[in-house]
TORKE-689669 format. One record per residue: y, x, z of N, C-alpha, C, O in turn; residue in one letter. Coordinates in pm, whole numbers, padded with zeros to 5 digits, always signed. Atoms other than C-alpha are relative to their C-alpha. Example, Ala and Ser with C-alpha at 12.3 -4.5 7.8 and 13.67 -1.06 7.14 Angstrom:
2
-00119+00089+00000-00450+01230+00780+00120+00090+00000+00118+00194+00066a -00119-00082-00006-00106+01367+00714+00109-00077+00073+00220-00026+00090s 
This chain:
172
+00051+00102+00165+12992+09991+10158-00155-00114+00118-00259-00063+00159m +00133+00055-00052+12737+09704+10345-00160-00010-00077-00187-00014-00197d +00175+00043+00047+12358+09649+10280+00004-00039-00175-00048+00015-00272f +00079+00081+00179+12365+09421+09940+00129+00057-00127+00097+00080-00244f -00055-00121+00030+12710+09616+09842-00106+00129-00108-00132+00143-00227e +00053-00078+00122+12511+09913+09780-00136-00021-00053-00201+00077-00088a +00108-00010+00113+12213+09771+09605+00043-00049-00062-00041-00063-00150a -00008+00068+00152+12367+09597+09357+00159+00162-00067+00231+00151-00166e -00045-00130+00040+12570+09990+09336-00083+00135-00069-00081+00195-00176k +00151-00090+00047+12281+10222+09319-00001-00014-00103+00017-00125-00153r +00012-00062+00075+12242+10409+09055-00123+00105-00026-00180+00161+00068f +00037-00150+00020+12053+10681+08892+00048+00098-00037+00024+00111-00157s -00048-00041+00052+12234+10939+08860-00051+00164-00118-00102+00249-00044f +00045-00120+00081+12140+11240+08609+00102+00119-00050+00069+00223-00106r -00147-00070+00079+12524+11385+08514-00085+00121+00106-00200+00142+00146g -00016-00122-00047+12631+11706+08686+00116-00080+00174+00159-00192+00202t +00005+00084-00138+12744+11663+09057+00113+00108-00049+00112+00205-00125y -00065-00138-00026+13078+11804+09166-00015+00076+00117-00085+00060+00217a +00046-00099-00082+13128+12101+09319+00056+00002+00189+00104+00104+00239d -00013+00079-00123+13179+11916+09695-00103+00066+00078-00178+00126+00000k +00074+00006-00105+12963+11991+10014-00037-00108+00055+00047-00185+00102n +00006+00127-00071+12771+11726+10147+00022+00020+00132-00089+00015+00185v -00012+00039-00174+12907+11732+10552-00123-00055+00063-00164-00168+00037p +00149+00022+00021+12540+11784+10725+00036-00112+00104-00076-00127+00153e +00044+00125-00014+12637+11430+10931-00037-00094-00077-00101-00192-00039k +00005+00099+00119+12627+11256+10631-00185+00048-00030-00277-00034-00033d +00160+00004+00051+12272+11420+10535-00074-00013+00083-00189+00019+00056i +00079+00020-00089+12155+11322+10882+00024-00128+00016-00010-00174+00125r -00035+00134-00014+12263+10987+10834-00065-00054-00097-00065-00177-00090r +00051+00018+00167+12075+10971+10454-00151+00035+00070-00242-00047+00070i +00176+00024-00038+11738+11100+10613-00009-00042+00110-00120-00031+00162l +00064+00131-00116+11788+10856+10928-00077-00062-00069-00198-00058-00045d +00046+00121+00045+11722+10596+10703-00080+00001-00048-00109-00117-00070a +00079-00056+00029+11445+10756+10559-00095-00007+00106-00203-00065+00111g +00124-00006-00154+11286+10823+10901-00009-00141-00001-00124-00184-00006i +00055+00140-00078+11324+10450+10982-00069-00087-00131-00117-00198-00108r +00083+00109+00097+11171+10289+10664-00095-00052+00037-00137-00006+00142a +00123+00092-00072+10887+10050+10722-00124+00196+00003-00113+00311-00040p +00152-00155+00045+10517+10321+10755-00124-00073+00011-00152-00136+00113s +00153+00087-00033+10170+10168+10704-00075+00050+00125-00110+00168+00119g +00083+00043-00067+09978+10095+11027+00156+00155+00097+00123+00247+00171c -00081-00152-00048+10297+10384+11146-00054+00086+00022-00098+00121+00132n +00104-00085+00009+10132+10607+11060+00119+00179-00056+00111+00298-00029g -00108-00100+00013+10449+10804+10909-00012+00152-00050+00025+00264-00018q +00047-00122+00095+10318+11015+10668+00103+00115-00073+00074+00235-00082t -00108-00059+00046+10662+11121+10494+00087+00102+00086+00139+00092+00197t -00152-00133-00094+10897+11443+10593+00059+00046-00161+00036+00027-00280s -00086-00023+00129+11136+11588+10397+00082+00128+00056+00114+00164+00169f -00048-00166-00038+11283+11929+10378+00106+00004-00082+00095-00012-00204i -00127+00000+00045+11674+11965+10337+00044+00165-00091+00050+00271-00029v -00017-00123+00043+11759+12242+10071+00170+00054-00064+00166+00029-00184i -00108+00012-00049+12140+12329+10081-00029+00173-00110+00021+00169-00223t -00018-00150+00020+12081+12733+09975-00055-00027-00132-00167-00069-00158d -00053-00034+00084+12225+12786+09636-00162+00073-00067-00250+00019-00134k +00131-00073+00061+11944+13069+09559-00135-00109-00075-00181-00111-00189h +00063+00006+00024+11703+12844+09626-00043-00155-00079-00157-00189-00110t -00050+00138+00114+11846+12468+09409-00043+00101-00100-00156+00064-00130i +00039-00046+00075+11795+12742+09151-00133-00007-00013-00185-00105-00067e +00144+00046-00002+11460+12775+09180-00040-00066-00053-00086-00058-00167k +00028+00175+00019+11401+12399+09221+00067+00028-00143-00016+00051-00231i -00017+00041+00167+11585+12388+08883-00053+00130-00088-00015+00158-00202a +00054-00054+00182+11377+12649+08696-00103-00084-00038-00143-00109-00151a +00123+00117+00072+11100+12398+08724+00064-00125-00078+00056-00157-00197v -00088+00137+00115+11325+12074+08647+00138+00021-00034+00235+00002+00039i -00132-00064+00014+11593+12203+08469+00063-00129-00056+00035-00160-00172d -00102+00097+00033+11851+11888+08463+00093+00042+00038+00096+00152+00093k -00191-00044-00045+12211+11921+08535-00017-00077+00153+00035-00025+00252p -00031+00069-00162+12166+11678+08857-00088+00120+00111-00094+00134+00233c +00042-00103-00083+11978+11968+08935+00042+00163+00114+00030+00217+00224v -00030-00137-00073+12126+12283+08922+00119-00037+00049+00154+00047+00131h -00132+00045-00098+12469+12100+09056-00028-00075+00123+00057-00101+00208t -00032+00091-00134+12363+11905+09318+00063+00086+00163-00055+00121+00170a -00059-00061-00141+12510+12074+09668-00151-00016+00028-00231+00076+00015p +00172-00004-00132+12151+11919+09875-00126-00048-00101-00110-00152-00165v +00079+00075+00014+11851+11853+09751-00130-00074+00101-00160-00031+00212i +00087+00063-00141+11600+11655+09958-00141-00035-00097-00165-00110-00192i +00139-00012+00053+11238+11738+09895-00110-00119+00137-00143-00123+00256a +00101+00120-00140+11013+11414+10026-00144+00043+00009-00212+00016-00090v +00182-00004+00029+10627+11524+10108-00045-00110+00080+00008-00166+00176l +00145+00034-00089+10326+11357+10218-00088+00032+00053-00149+00138+00037t +00218-00045-00084+10010+11400+10385-00069-00136+00026-00017-00236+00077e +00093+00120+00049+09743+11157+10325-00071+00009+00120-00166+00087+00115k +00041+00037-00143+09650+11070+10698-00100-00168-00057-00037-00256-00115v +00054+00083-00047+09383+10805+10710+00051-00120+00103+00024-00115+00223e -00045+00059-00236+09558+10513+10986-00071-00145-00017-00068-00243+00057v +00155+00089-00051+09267+10303+10896-00142+00022-00070-00110+00015-00188i +00096-00056+00058+08907+10401+10772+00015-00033-00135+00002-00150-00171p +00018+00012+00104+08933+10461+10444+00116-00016-00099+00103+00001-00220g -00126+00043+00021+09279+10370+10381+00147+00072-00002+00221+00023+00084r -00145-00099-00021+09604+10600+10357+00119-00123-00114+00102-00197-00211s -00082+00064+00055+09947+10465+10301+00155+00096-00024+00273+00063-00013f -00050-00083+00082+10081+10780+10157+00140-00030-00089+00257-00008-00057e -00041+00103+00129+10219+10603+09846+00076-00071+00011+00156-00091-00081i -00064+00073+00030+10367+10366+09989+00130+00034+00068+00228+00034-00006e -00036-00064-00115+10549+10490+10284+00089+00072-00084+00190+00003-00068d -00081-00149+00079+10749+10790+10052+00095-00136-00058+00218-00148-00055y -00071+00078+00127+10820+10488+09819+00102-00090+00087+00203-00136+00034g -00155+00080-00002+11038+10290+10074+00079+00096+00103+00198+00069+00125a -00124-00105+00012+11179+10605+10231+00116+00054-00086+00235+00078-00065a -00079-00030+00159+11292+10697+09884+00106-00121+00014+00213-00107+00074v -00056+00130-00042+11416+10336+09884+00139+00032+00066+00244+00057+00006e -00122-00088-00114+11656+10448+10198+00084+00062-00032+00204+00037-00040n -00078-00150+00017+11760+10753+10129+00069-00024-00183+00127+00064-00245i -00109+00058+00130+11924+10603+09791+00077-00101+00012+00184-00119-00047l -00140+00052-00010+12064+10346+09927+00084+00017+00119+00173-00068+00126l -00070-00034-00083+12215+10499+10244+00082+00062-00088+00186+00002-00113a -00055-00112+00134+12326+10815+09947+00153-00118-00059+00276-00109-00058a -00117+00146+00044+12516+10474+09808+00143+00020+00076+00256+00067+00068t -00143+00039-00114+12678+10358+10107+00089+00073+00023+00201+00022+00030a -00043-00063+00011+12791+10677+10145+00105+00104-00060+00160+00205-00014l -00079-00036+00093+12979+10726+09830-00079+00105-00087-00041+00135-00200g +00052-00117+00161+12727+11007+09644-00115-00052-00072-00182-00134-00008y +00094+00000+00082+12487+10976+09398-00127+00056+00042-00130+00120+00147a +00146-00028+00000+12082+11040+09351-00035+00021-00123+00022+00035-00231s +00055+00018+00118+11843+11040+09166-00147+00011+00012-00167+00120+00065l +00098-00001-00101+11438+10967+09247-00096+00082-00107-00121+00018-00209w +00046-00083+00081+11236+11267+09067-00109+00039-00035-00155+00141-00085l +00151+00014-00008+10920+11144+09091-00107+00024-00133-00217+00077-00118d +00069-00019+00122+10785+11146+08728+00026+00189-00063-00076+00244-00105g -00016-00137-00022+10932+11537+08686-00053+00096+00141-00113+00203+00144y +00132-00093-00095+10788+11654+09013-00154-00001-00007-00236+00082+00032t +00150-00022-00055+10468+11519+08982-00092+00070-00223-00199+00100-00277q +00024-00014+00149+10470+11589+08585-00152+00196+00010-00206+00246+00108s +00127-00113-00002+10188+11917+08525+00003+00044+00090+00005-00041+00180g +00008-00088-00194+10187+12225+08870+00118-00053+00000+00084-00109-00104t -00252+00057-00020+10657+12080+08905-00119+00019+00166-00103+00119+00236n -00002+00052-00114+10440+11948+09223-00015+00199+00124+00039+00255+00220s +00074-00145-00053+10251+12311+09311+00111+00103+00008+00122+00172+00109a -00060-00103+00015+10518+12531+09186+00148-00040+00104+00240+00029+00149r -00155-00003-00124+10784+12337+09423-00037+00015+00154+00051+00049+00233l +00154-00061-00088+10497+12393+09696+00080+00125+00026+00179+00142+00097a +00010-00169-00017+10502+12766+09668+00169+00009+00030+00210+00046+00140e -00136-00003-00090+10924+12730+09649+00005+00044+00131+00016+00155+00182i -00040+00123-00178+10957+12538+10001-00118+00061+00102-00120+00024+00219l +00078-00069-00104+10666+12757+10157-00063-00205+00085-00096-00215+00203d +00100+00114-00041+10505+12347+10210-00151+00047+00041-00219+00094-00050v +00171+00001-00095+10145+12387+10430-00062-00098-00102+00007-00184-00156p +00064+00021+00056+09851+12289+10242-00017-00206+00001-00003-00298-00079s +00017+00136+00004+09785+11963+10369+00125-00144-00060+00115-00267-00061n -00049+00146+00009+10102+11798+10245+00015+00031-00170+00002+00142-00221l -00067+00009+00048+10216+11692+09954+00144-00049-00126+00184-00160-00160t -00150-00006+00084+10540+11748+09714+00066-00139-00074+00126-00115-00179v -00040+00126+00050+10641+11340+09633+00058+00020-00134-00007+00014-00238r -00075+00040+00015+10955+11355+09497+00114+00145-00001+00071+00230+00078t -00125-00016-00039+11290+11549+09485+00097-00055-00040+00114-00083-00158i -00132+00101-00033+11605+11369+09574+00183+00144-00044+00228+00224+00037l -00135-00044-00021+11968+11538+09431+00097-00059+00032+00115-00164-00030p -00061+00067-00065+12212+11442+09618+00165+00038+00004+00211+00138+00059v -00156-00131-00060+12616+11500+09605+00095-00084-00071+00046-00189-00111g -00144+00139+00046+12974+11294+09462-00056+00052-00162-00064+00171-00191i -00047-00015+00133+12935+11268+09085+00109+00067-00033+00208+00087+00037p -00081-00049+00065+13098+11429+08842+00092-00123-00034+00210-00132+00001s -00048+00118+00054+13158+11082+08673-00080-00133+00039-00203-00130+00035e +00070+00061-00062+13075+10775+08809-00056-00082-00101-00038-00069-00222q +00130+00052+00097+12809+10542+08678-00030-00117+00036+00009-00145+00149g +00030+00096-00024+12684+10233+08673-00200-00081+00018-00307-00024-00004t +00163+00028-00064+12339+10025+08787-00060-00041-00149+00022-00115-00204q +00039+00032+00082+12135+09973+08482-00029-00172-00050-00119-00225+00015r +00022+00113+00070+12137+09617+08277-00163-00031+00145-00231+00071+00156e +00100+00028-00081+11828+09439+08593-00021-00153-00185+00041-00169-00290r +00074+00117+00044+11630+09109+08422+00059-00116+00085+00119-00069+00182k -00046+00044-00019+11738+08840+08522-00031-00063+00175-00129-00016+00233s +00112+00044-00151+11669+08647+08907-00126-00144-00068-00239-00152-00021y +00087+00081+00060+11497+08342+08688-00074+00095-00086-00158+00025-00142d +00122-00034+00098+11288+08603+08461-00063+00103+00120-00119+00199+00068e +00092-00055-00057+11130+08763+08762-00034-00026+00152-00084+00039+00244r +00036+00042-00161+11123+08544+09055-00058-00163-00010+00029-00249-00026v +00098+00161-00019+10869+08190+09071+00014-00001+00169+00012+00097+00244r +00046+00086-00125+10849+07986+09393-00162-00097-00036-00210-00191-00100h +00103+00110-00057+10562+07860+09485-00157+00030-00068-00260+00045-00003e +00114-00066+00138+10305+07961+09117+00069+00060-00070+00176+00097-00023h -00011-00121+00084+10362+08170+08858+00052-00110-00134+00079-00064-00245y 
């Protein structure tokens, strides 16, 4: 699938995943897309943990109790490190956002579905609880988790506002 088709077909999957593993070669391709995302001043502040162990996934699902988390064959935890790449400025948020989008598009291009669970990850003490489960060092923050797998049912991208509603040329 080419880039434009992946962008059109990508959707946020909240359901249950089929009981099928994701091959290591696909996980590597998906994460390589995240690693290749733009990074402010090339600070490369984003890193990842790949979770496939069912016991660890159950612990994560106890924190974020969603069907897609419970049934995901793979969960990618996205971590950031606050690094000042220029005095007073870190691009950790921008870096991880770009990495997550690349991951979501790569997963779609390979026939998988995923979901950006930032809101649930950042809610209350969830990020700290996930960091404890995953033994994340204190200098890193768990920003989001991304369940990845074959969806048990196909979904579609939610309707978007039209091009004319969202794009202006030359001035507003």
